[in-house]
All heavy atoms as a GROMACS GRO file, in nm:
protein
  574
    1MET      N    1  11.767   8.473   7.968
    1MET     CA    2  11.728   8.482   8.108
    1MET      C    3  11.581   8.521   8.119
    1MET      O    4  11.509   8.465   8.197
    1MET     CB    5  11.818   8.583   8.178
    1MET     CG    6  11.793   8.594   8.323
    1MET     SD    7  11.886   8.466   8.404
    1MET     CE    8  11.876   8.518   8.569
    2ILE      N    9  11.540   8.617   8.039
    2ILE     CA   10  11.401   8.661   8.045
    2ILE      C   11  11.308   8.552   7.996
    2ILE      O   12  11.203   8.527   8.054
    2ILE     CB   13  11.382   8.792   7.963
    2ILE    CG1   14  11.457   8.906   8.031
    2ILE    CG2   15  11.235   8.826   7.952
    2ILE    CD1   16  11.458   9.033   7.953
    3SER      N   17  11.348   8.482   7.891
    3SER     CA   18  11.262   8.376   7.838
    3SER      C   19  11.245   8.263   7.940
    3SER      O   20  11.139   8.203   7.948
    3SER     CB   21  11.316   8.323   7.706
    3SER     OG   22  11.443   8.265   7.727
    4SER      N   23  11.349   8.233   8.018
    4SER     CA   24  11.336   8.128   8.119
    4SER      C   25  11.243   8.171   8.231
    4SER      O   26  11.168   8.092   8.285
    4SER     CB   27  11.472   8.089   8.176
    4SER     OG   28  11.528   8.197   8.247
    5ARG      N   29  11.243   8.300   8.265
    5ARG     CA   30  11.150   8.350   8.366
    5ARG      C   31  11.008   8.341   8.314
    5ARG      O   32  10.917   8.302   8.384
    5ARG     CB   33  11.181   8.494   8.403
    5ARG     CG   34  11.302   8.510   8.490
    5ARG     CD   35  11.318   8.653   8.531
    5ARG     NE   36  11.444   8.675   8.596
    5ARG     CZ   37  11.492   8.791   8.627
    5ARG    NH1   38  11.425   8.900   8.598
    5ARG    NH2   39  11.608   8.803   8.686
    6ARG      N   40  10.990   8.381   8.190
    6ARG     CA   41  10.856   8.376   8.132
    6ARG      C   42  10.806   8.234   8.122
    6ARG      O   43  10.690   8.206   8.151
    6ARG     CB   44  10.856   8.442   7.995
    6ARG     CG   45  10.862   8.592   8.002
    6ARG     CD   46  10.845   8.653   7.867
    6ARG     NE   47  10.856   8.797   7.877
    6ARG     CZ   48  10.870   8.879   7.775
    6ARG    NH1   49  10.875   8.829   7.653
    6ARG    NH2   50  10.878   9.007   7.793
    7SER      N   51  10.894   8.143   8.080
    7SER     CA   52  10.850   8.004   8.069
    7SER      C   53  10.818   7.947   8.207
    7SER      O   54  10.726   7.868   8.222
    7SER     CB   55  10.954   7.919   7.997
    7SER     OG   56  11.072   7.912   8.074
    8GLY      N   57  10.893   7.988   8.309
    8GLY     CA   58  10.863   7.945   8.446
    8GLY      C   59  10.730   7.997   8.492
    8GLY      O   60  10.651   7.926   8.555
    9LYS      N   61  10.701   8.124   8.461
    9LYS     CA   62  10.572   8.182   8.498
    9LYS      C   63  10.460   8.115   8.422
    9LYS      O   64  10.353   8.088   8.477
    9LYS     CB   65  10.570   8.332   8.472
    9LYS     CG   66  10.652   8.411   8.569
    9LYS     CD   67  10.645   8.560   8.539
    9LYS     CE   68  10.732   8.640   8.634
    9LYS     NZ   69  10.726   8.782   8.605
   10LEU      N   70  10.485   8.086   8.293
   10LEU     CA   71  10.381   8.021   8.214
   10LEU      C   72  10.354   7.881   8.267
   10LEU      O   73  10.239   7.836   8.270
   10LEU     CB   74  10.421   8.016   8.067
   10LEU     CG   75  10.420   8.151   7.993
   10LEU    CD1   76  10.473   8.133   7.852
   10LEU    CD2   77  10.281   8.211   7.991
   11MET      N   78  10.460   7.811   8.308
   11MET     CA   79  10.440   7.677   8.363
   11MET      C   80  10.364   7.684   8.495
   11MET      O   81  10.278   7.600   8.521
   11MET     CB   82  10.574   7.607   8.382
   11MET     CG   83  10.641   7.567   8.250
   11MET     SD   84  10.792   7.476   8.275
   11MET     CE   85  10.731   7.328   8.352
   12ALA      N   86  10.394   7.786   8.577
   12ALA     CA   87  10.323   7.801   8.703
   12ALA      C   88  10.176   7.832   8.678
   12ALA      O   89  10.087   7.776   8.744
   12ALA     CB   90  10.386   7.911   8.787
   13MET      N   91  10.150   7.920   8.583
   13MET     CA   92  10.011   7.952   8.550
   13MET      C   93   9.941   7.832   8.489
   13MET      O   94   9.823   7.810   8.514
   13MET     CB   95  10.006   8.072   8.455
   13MET     CG   96  10.047   8.202   8.520
   13MET     SD   97   9.950   8.241   8.666
   13MET     CE   98   9.790   8.267   8.594
   14SER      N   99  10.015   7.753   8.412
   14SER     CA  100   9.957   7.632   8.353
   14SER      C  101   9.920   7.532   8.462
   14SER      O  102   9.813   7.472   8.458
   14SER     CB  103  10.056   7.570   8.255
   14SER     OG  104  10.008   7.447   8.207
   15GLY      N  105  10.007   7.517   8.561
   15GLY     CA  106   9.977   7.428   8.672
   15GLY      C  107   9.857   7.476   8.752
   15GLY      O  108   9.771   7.397   8.792
   16PHE      N  109   9.849   7.609   8.774
   16PHE     CA  110   9.734   7.664   8.845
   16PHE      C  111   9.606   7.644   8.765
   16PHE      O  112   9.503   7.608   8.820
   16PHE     CB  113   9.757   7.813   8.873
   16PHE     CG  114   9.644   7.878   8.946
   16PHE    CD1  115   9.623   7.851   9.079
   16PHE    CD2  116   9.559   7.967   8.881
   16PHE    CE1  117   9.518   7.910   9.147
   16PHE    CE2  118   9.454   8.026   8.947
   16PHE     CZ  119   9.434   7.998   9.082
   17LYS      N  120   9.616   7.666   8.634
   17LYS     CA  121   9.499   7.647   8.548
   17LYS      C  122   9.454   7.501   8.552
   17LYS      O  123   9.333   7.473   8.562
   17LYS     CB  124   9.532   7.688   8.405
   17LYS     CG  125   9.415   7.678   8.311
   17LYS     CD  126   9.453   7.723   8.171
   17LYS     CE  127   9.337   7.704   8.076
   17LYS     NZ  128   9.372   7.737   7.939
   18ASN      N  129   9.547   7.406   8.547
   18ASN     CA  130   9.512   7.265   8.556
   18ASN      C  131   9.446   7.232   8.689
   18ASN      O  132   9.351   7.155   8.695
   18ASN     CB  133   9.636   7.176   8.536
   18ASN     CG  134   9.686   7.180   8.394
   18ASN    OD1  135   9.613   7.214   8.302
   18ASN    ND2  136   9.814   7.149   8.377
   19PHE      N  137   9.496   7.293   8.798
   19PHE     CA  138   9.438   7.271   8.929
   19PHE      C  139   9.294   7.321   8.935
   19PHE      O  140   9.204   7.252   8.984
   19PHE     CB  141   9.522   7.342   9.035
   19PHE     CG  142   9.458   7.348   9.171
   19PHE    CD1  143   9.450   7.234   9.250
   19PHE    CD2  144   9.406   7.466   9.219
   19PHE    CE1  145   9.391   7.240   9.375
   19PHE    CE2  146   9.347   7.472   9.343
   19PHE     CZ  147   9.340   7.359   9.421
   20ILE      N  148   9.272   7.441   8.883
   20ILE     CA  149   9.138   7.499   8.884
   20ILE      C  150   9.044   7.420   8.793
   20ILE      O  151   8.928   7.395   8.828
   20ILE     CB  152   9.142   7.647   8.842
   20ILE    CG1  153   9.216   7.731   8.948
   20ILE    CG2  154   9.004   7.703   8.818
   20ILE    CD1  155   9.148   7.731   9.082
   21MET      N  156   9.093   7.379   8.678
   21MET     CA  157   9.007   7.309   8.582
   21MET      C  158   8.970   7.169   8.631
   21MET      O  159   8.869   7.114   8.590
   21MET     CB  160   9.075   7.301   8.445
   21MET     CG  161   9.097   7.436   8.380
   21MET     SD  162   8.948   7.536   8.370
   21MET     CE  163   8.865   7.455   8.237
   22ARG      N  164   9.050   7.110   8.721
   22ARG     CA  165   9.016   6.980   8.776
   22ARG      C  166   8.892   6.988   8.862
   22ARG      O  167   8.818   6.893   8.876
   22ARG     CB  168   9.130   6.927   8.862
   22ARG     CG  169   9.231   6.848   8.787
   22ARG     CD  170   9.320   6.771   8.880
   22ARG     NE  171   9.348   6.844   9.003
   22ARG     CZ  172   9.457   6.834   9.071
   22ARG    NH1  173   9.553   6.755   9.030
   22ARG    NH2  174   9.476   6.902   9.181
   23GLY      N  175   8.872   7.104   8.924
   23GLY     CA  176   8.754   7.123   9.007
   23GLY      C  177   8.759   7.053   9.140
   23GLY      O  178   8.656   7.020   9.197
   24ASN      N  179   8.877   7.030   9.192
   24ASN     CA  180   8.890   6.962   9.320
   24ASN      C  181   8.877   7.065   9.432
   24ASN      O  182   8.974   7.125   9.476
   24ASN     CB  183   9.024   6.889   9.328
   24ASN     CG  184   9.025   6.789   9.440
   24ASN    OD1  185   8.939   6.791   9.525
   24ASN    ND2  186   9.126   6.703   9.439
   25LEU      N  187   8.755   7.084   9.477
   25LEU     CA  188   8.728   7.186   9.579
   25LEU      C  189   8.779   7.146   9.717
   25LEU      O  190   8.804   7.232   9.801
   25LEU     CB  191   8.579   7.216   9.585
   25LEU     CG  192   8.523   7.284   9.460
   25LEU    CD1  193   8.374   7.306   9.476
   25LEU    CD2  194   8.594   7.415   9.434
   26VAL      N  195   8.796   7.018   9.740
   26VAL     CA  196   8.846   6.973   9.869
   26VAL      C  197   8.989   7.023   9.889
   26VAL      O  198   9.024   7.075   9.995
   26VAL     CB  199   8.839   6.820   9.882
   26VAL    CG1  200   8.905   6.772  10.010
   26VAL    CG2  201   8.694   6.774   9.875
   27GLU      N  202   9.072   7.010   9.787
   27GLU     CA  203   9.210   7.060   9.795
   27GLU      C  204   9.211   7.209   9.817
   27GLU      O  205   9.290   7.261   9.897
   27GLU     CB  206   9.287   7.026   9.668
   27GLU     CG  207   9.324   6.881   9.655
   27GLU     CD  208   9.404   6.855   9.529
   27GLU    OE1  209   9.448   6.951   9.464
   27GLU    OE2  210   9.422   6.737   9.495
   28LEU      N  211   9.125   7.282   9.749
   28LEU     CA  212   9.118   7.426   9.765
   28LEU      C  213   9.073   7.464   9.905
   28LEU      O  214   9.129   7.554   9.967
   28LEU     CB  215   9.024   7.486   9.660
   28LEU     CG  216   9.013   7.638   9.657
   28LEU    CD1  217   9.149   7.700   9.631
   28LEU    CD2  218   8.913   7.680   9.551
   29ALA      N  219   8.974   7.394   9.958
   29ALA     CA  220   8.926   7.421  10.093
   29ALA      C  221   9.034   7.393  10.197
   29ALA      O  222   9.053   7.471  10.292
   29ALA     CB  223   8.802   7.338  10.122
   30VAL      N  224   9.105   7.285  10.180
   30VAL     CA  225   9.214   7.252  10.272
   30VAL      C  226   9.323   7.358  10.264
   30VAL      O  227   9.377   7.401  10.368
   30VAL     CB  228   9.270   7.111  10.242
   30VAL    CG1  229   9.400   7.086  10.317
   30VAL    CG2  230   9.167   7.005  10.276
   31ALA      N  231   9.355   7.405  10.146
   31ALA     CA  232   9.456   7.510  10.130
   31ALA      C  233   9.413   7.638  10.199
   31ALA      O  234   9.494   7.706  10.263
   31ALA     CB  235   9.483   7.535   9.982
   32VAL      N  236   9.286   7.674  10.189
   32VAL     CA  237   9.236   7.795  10.254
   32VAL      C  238   9.244   7.781  10.406
   32VAL      O  239   9.288   7.874  10.476
   32VAL     CB  240   9.092   7.826  10.208
   32VAL    CG1  241   9.028   7.932  10.295
   32VAL    CG2  242   9.091   7.869  10.063
   33VAL      N  243   9.205   7.666  10.458
   33VAL     CA  244   9.209   7.644  10.603
   33VAL      C  245   9.353   7.648  10.653
   33VAL      O  246   9.383   7.713  10.755
   33VAL     CB  247   9.141   7.511  10.640
   33VAL    CG1  248   9.168   7.472  10.784
   33VAL    CG2  249   8.992   7.521  10.614
   34ILE      N  250   9.443   7.583  10.584
   34ILE     CA  251   9.584   7.582  10.625
   34ILE      C  252   9.642   7.723  10.617
   34ILE      O  253   9.714   7.767  10.707
   34ILE     CB  254   9.665   7.483  10.540
   34ILE    CG1  255   9.625   7.340  10.576
   34ILE    CG2  256   9.815   7.503  10.560
   34ILE    CD1  257   9.686   7.235  10.488
   35GLY      N  258   9.610   7.796  10.512
   35GLY     CA  259   9.658   7.934  10.498
   35GLY      C  260   9.606   8.023  10.609
   35GLY      O  261   9.680   8.106  10.663
   36THR      N  262   9.481   8.008  10.645
   36THR     CA  263   9.423   8.088  10.753
   36THR      C  264   9.488   8.056  10.886
   36THR      O  265   9.523   8.147  10.963
   36THR     CB  266   9.271   8.062  10.762
   36THR    OG1  267   9.212   8.092  10.636
   36THR    CG2  268   9.207   8.146  10.869
   37GLN      N  269   9.507   7.930  10.914
   37GLN     CA  270   9.570   7.890  11.040
   37GLN      C  271   9.716   7.935  11.046
   37GLN      O  272   9.765   7.977  11.151
   37GLN     CB  273   9.560   7.739  11.060
   37GLN     CG  274   9.419   7.693  11.084
   37GLN     CD  275   9.354   7.764  11.201
   37GLN    OE1  276   9.412   7.778  11.307
   37GLN    NE2  277   9.231   7.809  11.180
   38PHE      N  278   9.787   7.929  10.934
   38PHE     CA  279   9.926   7.975  10.931
   38PHE      C  280   9.932   8.125  10.955
   38PHE      O  281  10.018   8.173  11.028
   38PHE     CB  282   9.992   7.938  10.798
   38PHE     CG  283  10.137   7.973  10.794
   38PHE    CD1  284  10.229   7.899  10.867
   38PHE    CD2  285  10.182   8.080  10.718
   38PHE    CE1  286  10.364   7.931  10.864
   38PHE    CE2  287  10.317   8.112  10.715
   38PHE     CZ  288  10.407   8.037  10.788
   39SER      N  289   9.839   8.198  10.898
   39SER     CA  290   9.832   8.342  10.920
   39SER      C  291   9.809   8.373  11.067
   39SER      O  292   9.875   8.461  11.124
   39SER     CB  293   9.720   8.403  10.835
   39SER     OG  294   9.701   8.538  10.866
   40ASN      N  295   9.716   8.302  11.130
   40ASN     CA  296   9.691   8.322  11.273
   40ASN      C  297   9.813   8.287  11.357
   40ASN      O  298   9.843   8.355  11.455
   40ASN     CB  299   9.571   8.239  11.318
   40ASN     CG  300   9.442   8.292  11.261
   40ASN    OD1  301   9.431   8.409  11.228
   40ASN    ND2  302   9.344   8.205  11.248
   41LEU      N  303   9.882   8.181  11.318
   41LEU     CA  304  10.003   8.140  11.390
   41LEU      C  305  10.110   8.248  11.383
   41LEU      O  306  10.173   8.283  11.484
   41LEU     CB  307  10.056   8.008  11.332
   41LEU     CG  308  10.183   7.952  11.396
   41LEU    CD1  309  10.151   7.897  11.534
   41LEU    CD2  310  10.241   7.845  11.308
   42VAL      N  311  10.131   8.304  11.265
   42VAL     CA  312  10.232   8.409  11.249
   42VAL      C  313  10.194   8.534  11.328
   42VAL      O  314  10.278   8.595  11.394
   42VAL     CB  315  10.253   8.440  11.099
   42VAL    CG1  316  10.338   8.564  11.081
   42VAL    CG2  317  10.317   8.322  11.029
   43LYS      N  318  10.067   8.574  11.322
   43LYS     CA  319  10.022   8.691  11.399
   43LYS      C  320  10.045   8.671  11.548
   43LYS      O  321  10.094   8.762  11.617
   43LYS     CB  322   9.874   8.717  11.375
   43LYS     CG  323   9.843   8.777  11.241
   43LYS     CD  324   9.692   8.796  11.226
   43LYS     CE  325   9.656   8.837  11.086
   43LYS     NZ  326   9.510   8.846  11.067
   44GLN      N  327  10.012   8.554  11.599
   44GLN     CA  328  10.029   8.527  11.741
   44GLN      C  329  10.177   8.524  11.779
   44GLN      O  330  10.216   8.575  11.883
   44GLN     CB  331   9.964   8.394  11.778
   44GLN     CG  332   9.960   8.369  11.926
   44GLN     CD  333   9.877   8.471  12.000
   44GLN    OE1  334   9.772   8.514  11.954
   44GLN    NE2  335   9.925   8.514  12.115
   45PHE      N  336  10.261   8.466  11.693
   45PHE     CA  337  10.405   8.463  11.720
   45PHE      C  338  10.462   8.603  11.726
   45PHE      O  339  10.540   8.636  11.816
   45PHE     CB  340  10.476   8.381  11.611
   45PHE     CG  341  10.625   8.380  11.626
   45PHE    CD1  342  10.687   8.304  11.723
   45PHE    CD2  343  10.705   8.458  11.542
   45PHE    CE1  344  10.824   8.303  11.738
   45PHE    CE2  345  10.842   8.458  11.556
   45PHE     CZ  346  10.902   8.380  11.654
   46VAL      N  347  10.422   8.687  11.632
   46VAL     CA  348  10.474   8.824  11.630
   46VAL      C  349  10.428   8.901  11.753
   46VAL      O  350  10.507   8.970  11.818
   46VAL     CB  351  10.431   8.896  11.499
   46VAL    CG1  352  10.457   9.046  11.508
   46VAL    CG2  353  10.504   8.836  11.381
   47SER      N  354  10.300   8.889  11.788
   47SER     CA  355  10.251   8.964  11.904
   47SER      C  356  10.305   8.910  12.036
   47SER      O  357  10.321   8.984  12.132
   47SER     CB  358  10.099   8.967  11.906
   47SER     OG  359  10.046   8.839  11.928
   48SER      N  360  10.337   8.781  12.042
   48SER     CA  361  10.385   8.722  12.167
   48SER      C  362  10.536   8.730  12.186
   48SER      O  363  10.583   8.741  12.299
   48SER     CB  364  10.343   8.574  12.174
   48SER     OG  365  10.204   8.564  12.179
   49PHE      N  366  10.612   8.720  12.077
   49PHE     CA  367  10.757   8.712  12.090
   49PHE      C  368  10.832   8.828  12.025
   49PHE      O  369  10.919   8.888  12.085
   49PHE     CB  370  10.810   8.580  12.032
   49PHE     CG  371  10.763   8.461  12.108
   49PHE    CD1  372  10.665   8.378  12.056
   49PHE    CD2  373  10.815   8.431  12.232
   49PHE    CE1  374  10.621   8.268  12.126
   49PHE    CE2  375  10.771   8.321  12.303
   49PHE     CZ  376  10.673   8.239  12.250
   50VAL      N  377  10.799   8.860  11.901
   50VAL     CA  378  10.877   8.959  11.828
   50VAL      C  379  10.854   9.100  11.884
   50VAL      O  380  10.949   9.174  11.911
   50VAL     CB  381  10.845   8.953  11.677
   50VAL    CG1  382  10.917   9.062  11.602
   50VAL    CG2  383  10.882   8.816  11.622
   51ASN      N  384  10.728   9.138  11.903
   51ASN     CA  385  10.701   9.273  11.954
   51ASN      C  386  10.760   9.297  12.093
   51ASN      O  387  10.820   9.402  12.116
   51ASN     CB  388  10.550   9.300  11.954
   51ASN     CG  389  10.498   9.325  11.814
   51ASN    OD1  390  10.572   9.351  11.722
   51ASN    ND2  391  10.367   9.316  11.800
   52PRO      N  392  10.747   9.203  12.188
   52PRO     CA  393  10.813   9.226  12.318
   52PRO      C  394  10.965   9.236  12.307
   52PRO      O  395  11.026   9.317  12.378
   52PRO     CB  396  10.772   9.105  12.401
   52PRO     CG  397  10.644   9.060  12.342
   52PRO     CD  398  10.658   9.087  12.196
   53LEU      N  399  11.026   9.158  12.220
   53LEU     CA  400  11.172   9.169  12.204
   53LEU      C  401  11.210   9.304  12.147
   53LEU      O  402  11.307   9.367  12.191
   53LEU     CB  403  11.224   9.057  12.114
   53LEU     CG  404  11.227   8.917  12.175
   53LEU    CD1  405  11.267   8.815  12.070
   53LEU    CD2  406  11.321   8.913  12.293
   54LEU      N  407  11.135   9.352  12.050
   54LEU     CA  408  11.163   9.484  11.994
   54LEU      C  409  11.138   9.594  12.096
   54LEU      O  410  11.208   9.695  12.098
   54LEU     CB  411  11.080   9.507  11.868
   54LEU     CG  412  11.116   9.419  11.748
   54LEU    CD1  413  11.020   9.445  11.633
   54LEU    CD2  414  11.260   9.443  11.705
   55SER      N  415  11.039   9.576  12.182
   55SER     CA  416  11.012   9.674  12.286
   55SER      C  417  11.126   9.680  12.387
   55SER      O  418  11.158   9.786  12.439
   55SER     CB  419  10.882   9.640  12.360
   55SER     OG  420  10.774   9.652  12.274
   56LEU      N  421  11.186   9.564  12.416
   56LEU     CA  422  11.301   9.564  12.507
   56LEU      C  423  11.419   9.639  12.448
   56LEU      O  424  11.490   9.708  12.520
   56LEU     CB  425  11.342   9.420  12.538
   56LEU     CG  426  11.253   9.341  12.632
   56LEU    CD1  427  11.300   9.196  12.639
   56LEU    CD2  428  11.253   9.404  12.770
   57ILE      N  429  11.438   9.625  12.319
   57ILE     CA  430  11.552   9.689  12.254
   57ILE      C  431  11.530   9.839  12.233
   57ILE      O  432  11.613   9.921  12.266
   57ILE     CB  433  11.582   9.620  12.119
   57ILE    CG1  434  11.627   9.477  12.144
   57ILE    CG2  435  11.687   9.697  12.040
   57ILE    CD1  436  11.637   9.393  12.020
   58GLY      N  437  11.414   9.874  12.178
   58GLY     CA  438  11.393  10.013  12.141
   58GLY      C  439  11.289  10.087  12.221
   58GLY      O  440  11.261  10.203  12.193
   59GLY      N  441  11.231  10.025  12.320
   59GLY     CA  442  11.126  10.090  12.397
   59GLY      C  443  10.992  10.074  12.328
   59GLY      O  444  10.983  10.034  12.212
   60THR      N  445  10.887  10.108  12.400
   60THR     CA  446  10.753  10.096  12.344
   60THR      C  447  10.724  10.218  12.258
   60THR      O  448  10.733  10.331  12.306
   60THR     CB  449  10.650  10.086  12.458
   60THR    OG1  450  10.687   9.978  12.543
   60THR    CG2  451  10.511  10.062  12.403
   61PRO      N  452  10.689  10.198  12.133
   61PRO     CA  453  10.664  10.312  12.046
   61PRO      C  454  10.529  10.378  12.078
   61PRO      O  455  10.436  10.314  12.124
   61PRO     CB  456  10.662  10.251  11.906
   61PRO     CG  457  10.623  10.110  11.928
   61PRO     CD  458  10.678  10.072  12.063
   62SER      N  459  10.524  10.508  12.053
   62SER     CA  460  10.400  10.583  12.069
   62SER      C  461  10.363  10.641  11.933
   62SER      O  462  10.438  10.719  11.875
   62SER     CB  463  10.418  10.696  12.170
   62SER     OG  464  10.302  10.777  12.172
   63PHE      N  465  10.246  10.603  11.883
   63PHE     CA  466  10.202  10.649  11.753
   63PHE      C  467  10.095  10.757  11.764
   63PHE      O  468  10.024  10.785  11.669
   63PHE     CB  469  10.148  10.531  11.672
   63PHE     CG  470  10.251  10.426  11.644
   63PHE    CD1  471  10.240  10.300  11.701
   63PHE    CD2  472  10.360  10.453  11.564
   63PHE    CE1  473  10.334  10.203  11.677
   63PHE    CE2  474  10.456  10.357  11.539
   63PHE     CZ  475  10.442  10.232  11.595
   64THR      N  476  10.083  10.820  11.881
   64THR     CA  477   9.977  10.918  11.901
   64THR      C  478   9.996  11.043  11.816
   64THR      O  479   9.898  11.104  11.773
   64THR     CB  480   9.967  10.958  12.049
   64THR    OG1  481  10.093  11.007  12.092
   64THR    CG2  482   9.924  10.840  12.134
   65ASN      N  483  10.118  11.084  11.791
   65ASN     CA  484  10.143  11.206  11.713
   65ASN      C  485  10.172  11.177  11.567
   65ASN      O  486  10.208  11.268  11.492
   65ASN     CB  487  10.259  11.285  11.773
   65ASN     CG  488  10.227  11.334  11.912
   65ASN    OD1  489  10.112  11.364  11.942
   65ASN    ND2  490  10.327  11.342  11.997
   66LEU      N  491  10.156  11.053  11.525
   66LEU     CA  492  10.185  11.016  11.388
   66LEU      C  493  10.069  11.054  11.296
   66LEU      O  494   9.954  11.020  11.322
   66LEU     CB  495  10.210  10.866  11.379
   66LEU     CG  496  10.250  10.811  11.242
   66LEU    CD1  497  10.385  10.868  11.199
   66LEU    CD2  498  10.253  10.661  11.245
   67SER      N  499  10.098  11.128  11.192
   67SER     CA  500   9.996  11.164  11.093
   67SER      C  501  10.065  11.194  10.961
   67SER      O  502  10.185  11.218  10.955
   67SER     CB  503   9.915  11.285  11.140
   67SER     OG  504   9.996  11.400  11.145
   68PHE      N  505   9.986  11.190  10.852
   68PHE     CA  506  10.039  11.226  10.722
   68PHE      C  507   9.928  11.290  10.639
   68PHE      O  508   9.810  11.272  10.667
   68PHE     CB  509  10.102  11.106  10.650
   68PHE     CG  510  10.005  10.996  10.618
   68PHE    CD1  511   9.944  10.990  10.493
   68PHE    CD2  512   9.975  10.898  10.711
   68PHE    CE1  513   9.855  10.889  10.462
   68PHE    CE2  514   9.887  10.796  10.681
   68PHE     CZ  515   9.828  10.792  10.557
   69LYS      N  516   9.969  11.366  10.537
   69LYS     CA  517   9.874  11.438  10.454
   69LYS      C  518   9.879  11.386  10.311
   69LYS      O  519   9.987  11.358  10.259
   69LYS     CB  520   9.905  11.588  10.454
   69LYS     CG  521   9.879  11.656  10.586
   69LYS     CD  522   9.908  11.803  10.577
   69LYS     CE  523   9.779  11.871  10.534
   69LYS     NZ  524   9.789  12.016  10.540
   70VAL      N  525   9.764  11.375  10.251
   70VAL     CA  526   9.751  11.345  10.110
   70VAL      C  527   9.656  11.450  10.054
   70VAL      O  528   9.537  11.448  10.084
   70VAL     CB  529   9.696  11.202  10.085
   70VAL    CG1  530   9.676  11.179   9.936
   70VAL    CG2  531   9.787  11.097  10.146
   71GLY      N  532   9.712  11.540   9.976
   71GLY     CA  533   9.631  11.651   9.927
   71GLY      C  534   9.589  11.738  10.045
   71GLY      O  535   9.671  11.784  10.121
   72LYS      N  536   9.459  11.758  10.061
   72LYS     CA  537   9.408  11.837  10.172
   72LYS      C  538   9.365  11.752  10.290
   72LYS      O  539   9.330  11.804  10.395
   72LYS     CB  540   9.290  11.921  10.125
   72LYS     CG  541   9.329  12.026  10.023
   72LYS     CD  542   9.209  12.110   9.982
   72LYS     CE  543   9.252  12.213   9.879
   72LYS     NZ  544   9.141  12.296   9.835
   73ALA      N  545   9.367  11.621  10.275
   73ALA     CA  546   9.324  11.532  10.382
   73ALA      C  547   9.440  11.497  10.473
   73ALA      O  548   9.551  11.470  10.427
   73ALA     CB  549   9.265  11.405  10.323
   74THR      N  550   9.414  11.497  10.603
   74THR     CA  551   9.513  11.459  10.703
   74THR      C  552   9.468  11.329  10.767
   74THR      O  553   9.355  11.320  10.814
   74THR     CB  554   9.528  11.568  10.809
   74THR    OG1  555   9.565  11.690  10.746
   74THR    CG2  556   9.632  11.530  10.912
   75PHE      N  557   9.557  11.231  10.770
   75PHE     CA  558   9.528  11.100  10.828
   75PHE      C  559   9.605  11.088  10.958
   75PHE      O  560   9.726  11.110  10.961
   75PHE     CB  561   9.567  10.988  10.732
   75PHE     CG  562   9.490  10.989  10.604
   75PHE    CD1  563   9.538  11.056  10.492
   75PHE    CD2  564   9.369  10.924  10.595
   75PHE    CE1  565   9.467  11.056  10.374
   75PHE    CE2  566   9.296  10.924  10.478
   75PHE     CZ  567   9.346  10.990  10.367
   76THR      N  568   9.535  11.052  11.066
   76THR     CA  569   9.601  11.039  11.196
   76THR      C  570   9.586  10.898  11.247
   76THR      O  571   9.503  10.823  11.206
   76THR     CB  572   9.540  11.134  11.301
   76THR    OG1  573   9.401  11.110  11.310
   76THR    CG2  574   9.568  11.276  11.263
   0.00000   0.00000   0.00000
């Protein structure tokens, strides 16, 4: 089982290495643009639909009193 996972990871890394070594920057640029747009789409979906639905169920959260300490530093 472990060897099949490793071989799968090695094959994935091999495919990535082949992609990078080809030097096709157009594909990389398109992937970056699509990834950025997908990220913006997910953020907008969450802020427009998911957060209001959660607010209806559990009320609007207040994070004003939220803080934590690490060593002597307090983060608010």
